[in-house]
N, C-alpha and C positions, 0 to 999 in steps of 0.2 A: 398461838397460830402468829400473836404478836410479834413472838421473838424468831418465827422462821420471815416476816417480813422484815427486807433493809431499809427500802424506802429509793431512793433515789439516787443514780451514782453523781458524779462532776460533769461526765458528759453530756447522760442526760439532762440536767439543770440547764446547762448551757445551750442544749438542741431547741430546749421549749423557749429559752430567751431568747435566742436566734431568729426560731422560727415567726416567734408573735411580733419580733420587729421587721424582719424581712415580710411577713405579711402584711402586713400594717401597713406600713414604707409601700411595697407594692399597690396598694390599695389607693392608701389616698395621694398617689403620684399620677394612676391611671384617672382618678377622679379629677384631680385637678387638670390633668390633659384634658379631658371630656369639656369641664365647664369651662376653660379658659380658653383652651383651640378650638372648642366643637368638634370636636373629635368625634364620630368617625367618619363625620363629614368634610373637614378639612376646611370647615370654612372662613377659619381664622388664621392663617399661617404668611399673614404680612408681613412688615419687617416690624413692627409697633407691637405686633404681638408677640412675634419672637423676640427682643429684646427684652420687654416685660416677664414672659416668662421666664429668660435667661437671666435677670436678675433675680425677680425669685425665685431659682434653685441656688442660686449663689446665695442668699440669706441663708435657705435652708443650710446648705454645704457648712454656711460660718456654723451658724447656728449646731449645727451633729458637733462640728469640731471642737467649742466651745460649751457646748454643753449637756451634749449625747453622747461622747464620747465621756467624758467623766462618769457620767450616770453608770454607763455600759464597766466602766472599773470599776467602781462600787459596786455594782452586781457580779461582777467577775471573781473578787477580791472575798463577800461573801460567799460564792460558794462551797470554797475549799474550807471554811471551818461549818455548813451545813449539819446535823446530825438528826434532825426529826423524820423517824419513822414512814408517817402520814405526808404523802406526794402533793396534796394542793397546798396542806400547810407549809409543806416544804418551798415551794411555788412563792407563799406568800412570805417566806421569810427570803429568800434570793432576792425577793426584788428593794422589800424592806418598806418603812414608810416615805420618803422622802420619792422613791422612784415611784411609788402607790398616789400616792397625789400628783406628781407630775402628769402620770395617764391620768388622773382623775379629772384634773386641770386642762390636760390639753382633747379632752370627749366632751367637758363640760362648756370651755371655748365654742366646739363644734356646737352645739344642742342649742345654744344662744343664739352664734348666728343663723343657723336655720330657723327657731323659732321668732329670731328679732326680723324674717326677710331679707337678710342681705342677699344679697345679687350672686344669681351661680356663677360671673367672673371673680368678684373679690374671694368668692371663698374658693374659687379654682386657685388663684394664685397662691393661696393660704394654705391648702392643700399642696399641693406643686411644691410649697418650700418646707413644712414639715414631712412631708413624704421622704424627700430628699434628705433630710435631714439620718432621720431612722434608718432609711439603706445606708448612707455612708456609717452613724455607728455601729450595723447590725454584724460589720467585720468584724470587730472585736470579740463578739460574741463568737462567731464561726472558727476565727482562727483560735480564740485557747477552747473550742468544743474539742480540736486536733492534735495542742502540743502535751506535751507531759507536763504534770502538776510538779510545779514551781516557776516556771519560767513565765516570763512577762511579757506581752505586748504594749507595751507602754509604745516603743515607737511603730506599729501598724499601722 
C-alpha cells in the first residue's frame, strides 16, 4: 500500500501554502478592521483612524515585501525537492524550521498581546499590518502554483 501512495505534488503543496497564507491574512485583516475601525458599526472612519490604519497597512506591505516574500521564496524553492510520501510530513518539510519558527513567533506574540490585556485598537493595528503582509506575499504561492516547473517568480 505504501508504494502506491506518492504523496502531494508540487501544485498541491503550493495550493496548501497559498491557502493558509491567504486565509490567515484575510482573517487578520478582517479582525484588524473590526478592532481598529470598529466595523461593522463604522464608528471610527474619521481622518485620524483612516491615516493611522493606512500607516499600519503600509508597514504590513513593507514587511511582506522585505520579510515574507523571502520566506515564500524559500518555501517555493523547497517544494521542488520534496520526496516525502506522507502528506503531513511533507507539509512540515515544505515550510521548514525557519518558517515554522516565524509562524510560531507571530502566534505567540498574538497570545501574549491578548493575555497582557493590550487594547483592541493596538491589536487591530498589528493585525492590519500582519494581514496585509501575508496577503501581499501569498501571491508568490498562487503564481508559482500555476506556472511550469523551473520558472521563477522573482519579479512577481
